[in-house]
N, C-alpha and C positions, 0 to 999 in steps of 0.2 A: 272342511280342511282337515290333512287328514296329519295327525301327528303320532311318531314314533316313542315312547316312552320307556328309557330306559331307569329300571332300578336293579344296581349290580351288587349292592349288599343290602338287600331289602330288611334290615331291621325294623322294630314297632314304629320308632320315629318317622323312618322313612315312608312305609304303609299310609302311616296317619296323613301325612301328605300328598302322596300319591293318587289316594283314594279321595280325596278331598278335592284334589285339582281337576281329578273325572268326572268327579259327581259336581263339579261348579261351571264346567263347561260341554254343557250335553249335545250342544250344538255341533263340537267336533267329532269328526270320526279315529277314536286312538285306538292305534295298539300296543299292549303293554308287557314289556317282556323284564321278568325280575327273575333275580335268583337267593338263593337262601341264607339267612347270615351265619355263617357258620367255614371254618376252615377259613379264617381272616387271611393270611398271608397269600394262599391259592388263591381264593376269589378274587380280591383285589388284581394279579395279574393273573389270573386264566379266565376272567369274565370275556375280554374280547375272544380267546379262543373257542372258547364254551359257546360265545352265540355264533362268532363269522362262520364256524363248521357246525353249527349245529341247529342252527337256525336261519340260515341261509335265506331261504325263500322266503321269509319272514320281513330280512332284512334288505331285500334287494327290489321288494315294493317300491313306490311313489311316494315319496313323501313332501307334506312342506315343510316342516319343522320336525326337530329331533330336541326333545327334552329330558337329560340325562341326569342322574345323581353324579358328584364326585367320585364316587369308589367306581365308575365305569371308566374301564382302560382305554380311551376313548380316541387316543391319535394311533394306537395300534388295532385299533376294531375299523377306525375311518381307511387306514390301509390295509385290512384286510379284507374290507368290503367296499369298493371304490363307489359303487352307489352311494354310499351316503357320504361322501367325501363336499359334496357340492351343496349337500342338504341344510339351511340354515342350522343352528344349533346352538341351544340355552342348558348351561351345565348350572344346577343346582347345589351349594356346599351345605351341607344339612351340620358339619362339622369338619374340622382338618386336621392331617396329621403331626403338623406342628405344635398343635396345643394340646396333643393328645396322652393324656399321664402316660407313661409304661408301667406296666404290672410286674418284671423282672425277669416275664417268660419269654420276650423279645429276643432275636438273633442280630440285634441292635444293626439292621439293614436301614438303610437310608431310603432303599429302593419307594418306598411305600410316601415319603413327603414328594419325591422327582414324580412320582404317578399324579401327585394331585396336581403340579406343576404343568405336565403336559398334558392333563385335561383341561387345565381351564386355560391354555394357550390355544388349543385344539379347537374349543368353541369361540363362537359370534360373539360371545355376552355370559357375564357368571353374575349370579345371584346368592349372595348370603343371608342366612335366616337374622344374624345382627353384626352390629359391628365390631363387638368382639372378637368374632369369627374371623370375619372379613380383615380388622386388625393384625390379630394375629397371623391368620398363613399370609399377609404382604410381610412384614415382620419377620415372619420364618422362610420365606422367599430369598428377602435380600440377607439374612442372616447366611444361607444354606451356598447361596450364588457366591458369595465370598470367597468360603470355603474349595471352590472348585478351582483346579491346577491353572487351569489355562481355556482360551476358545469359548469363553462365555459372554455370547452378544450384550452388549448397554442396553439399557431402560427396559430390561424385560419385566419387573415389576410395576415400572411406569406404567405400561403398554396394559399389564392386567387389571391395575388402578383404574386405569381411562374407560375398561369396558364390563368393569363392575360396581354395584351397587346393593343394597340392604334392604330386603321383602322379606319380611318373616313367615314360618308357618303361619297361617293364621286357625282361628280358633274355631271349628264348627258352631254354628249358634246355640247349638241344644246344649252345651255345657253352661252356658249364661243363667245360672238358680240363685235363689231367694237363698239365704243364710237360716238353717233353722237348729242353733248351736244346741245341743245336749245339755242340761243343770250340772251341777254338781262340780266333779273334776273337770280342768284343763284338757280338752281333748285334740290332740293332734296327731295327724296326719302322715308317716313317712312312706310314699308311693313311689318306687322306683324301682328300676331293674335292679335282682339281686347280683349285684358284681363289683369288685373292686373300687369301682372308678368311682364309685358312688357313695364311698367313704363311710363304709359299716364302722371302721376302727373310730371314727369318731363320733360316730353315732354310738358307740358302745362307751365311749370315754362320757360322753351327754348324759346316759342314762345312769352312769355311777354317778356324776353329777347333781341328776334328779334327786336319786336316792340318799346323797349326802345330806342334801337341804331340807329332805322331809317336802318336798314339792306333790300338791297333789294333781299328780300329770298321768294320764291315759293315754298310753302312745300306742298306735295301730302303725304296726307294719307289712303293708302291701306292696304288689308290684309282680314284675314279670320275674319266674323264677324259673331256673335252669338245672343243668343235672346235677352239675359241678359247681355248686354255689360256696362262695368262701366260708371257712368254718367259722369265723367270729359270728354268723349267726343264729350256729346253735351254741354258741357260747352265751350269745347275749339270750335266749329264749333260756336258756337253765339258770343264768344270775338274775334277770330280772322282771319272775313270770308273773307278779303280780303288781306289775307296772303295762304287760301288755294287754292290746283288748284284741283288734282282729290282727290273725297273723296270718300271712300268706298272699296267694293270688284270690282275688274276689272275680268267680268266673261271672256273676250277671253284673251289668252295665249299669241299670236302676240301682242296686245295692251299693255300689262302688260309687254313684254321685249321690246316693243318701248319704252315703259316708262323709262325704265330702260337707257334703251340706253342712253335717251336725256337728265337723270339727271348727274348731277355733283357731287352729294353726296348722297350714303346711310343711313341711320342715324339707331342706335339705343341705346333707352334708359331705355333695358330692367333691371330688377332685375334678372333675371336668363337668360345665352344662353350655353346650354352646345356646341355648335359649331355654331350655327348662320347662318342655310342654305340661307335664306331671304338675310341677308347681303352679303355674297357670291355669289349670285346668282347676286346683283347687280355688285358686283366689278366684276366677270364675265364679265359683261355687260358694264365694263370701268368707273362705279361710285367710287369715293374715300369714303373708308369708315370714316364715323367719331362713332367711339365708344367707351365704356366703358372702362376703364386698370384696370378692373377687368373681373371675368369669363375667358372665354376662348379666347377671342379676343386677348391677348397679346401673346399669343402661334401663332396666324396667320396672325397678319399684324404686321408693325413696329408703333415703340412708337409714330411717329409723326400723326400715325392716330389714334390713343387714347387719350383721354379728364382724368385728373383727377378726383377721386372719392372726398368727402368730401361734408362741406358746401356751397362749390364755383361750385358746380359740372352742375349745367346751366349756371353758366356762364363760365365756362371752356369748356363747350361742344359750344358755341355761340363763343367764342374766336376761334377755331378752323374751324366754319363756316366763321367765319371773315377773319380770315386768306385765305381761297379759294376763297371767294368772291376778295380780294385785288389781288388776281393771275388772277381770270377771268378777272377783267377789264383792267389789264395791257396786259391780250392778250397771259399769259402762261399758257399752255396746259397743266394740270395735268394728271402725268400717274399714274394708279391705280398701286397697287399692283398685281403683277401675282400671281393665285392660282389653275395653270394649276395642279400642282401636285395633286392637289384635284380632279380631273377628271376620269371618268371610266377606261378610257383612260388609266391612270395610275397606278390607283387603284385596277382592276381589278384583276391581278396577285397577291394581296396580300389575296383576299379574296379565292383564286383558291390554295393559297398553305396551308392555316388555314384548308379549305374542305379538300382537299388532306392528311394533316396532321390527322384529325380526323378521315377518313373514312377509312384510312391504318393503324390506329390502332396504 
């Protein structure tokens, strides 16, 4: 079977997913096209133009299936390359623009949301990584369509609902490791992209509260960094040098996974996480999740792993860490929730079923 895989904004989580997908189904002949994750506004609107006239020979080949990410401008691409119009198409939503937080630098355009809707409608079937992602997308569609002035067809949301389901991004089997916690201080890892949507301000507030309570916490701030990271990271390094262990991106995969194994907790302060792969990898290595009770996390972890949002959110977060420290100090071993159900070993069958369903017509 020949499959065309399109990743229009090939961010780290998208690379993680598509490489896993290709590796798990070597029996298929894959043709992969991807575009770098930069210049967001241009990329999501221009990917169809870039591909239709820059990769036309590749696109006009014969395919049994198209699998595209939700960032792909699928309706325009099919219009500009008619050869793709009749190929069964699956769209995968890692995130949706209705639930994505605004940085304050946007132009206020509704176009990214409209493009999400058009791409979903141009597909034969749609997969979402979590129920949170699917629900916020459908709710956002319904709300936006109600605002449009006229000529809005009925039952658009119902059509999308009927042609979609939830299948998470699977974790590779090699991330499931035995916990090897370090003695002494509570070891906490914050392992996310160094961008505004991962909540560095909340992290800063939590670290100030940890310091105020004099909790013995060593915090490892690791993850993907960029040329222009929020200034709050520099402030954190200046304000809490005694609390910080590892700082910055860990180049070695082996060293990174060892850090996860040695951590007592893996922390999220995110403004958005549609699945939270970084947290899930920490949990797969034995770290306890300390995550907000908003976003996708309540469907992934027990309630006692989630801290409450609101005005006291940073204090609620630190309360969870203080509880973990009390347990560690008393010699109690905290067992992380099982996430084996999210492994490729368990989810490959779901992907195979959907691929089979679409290619058999």
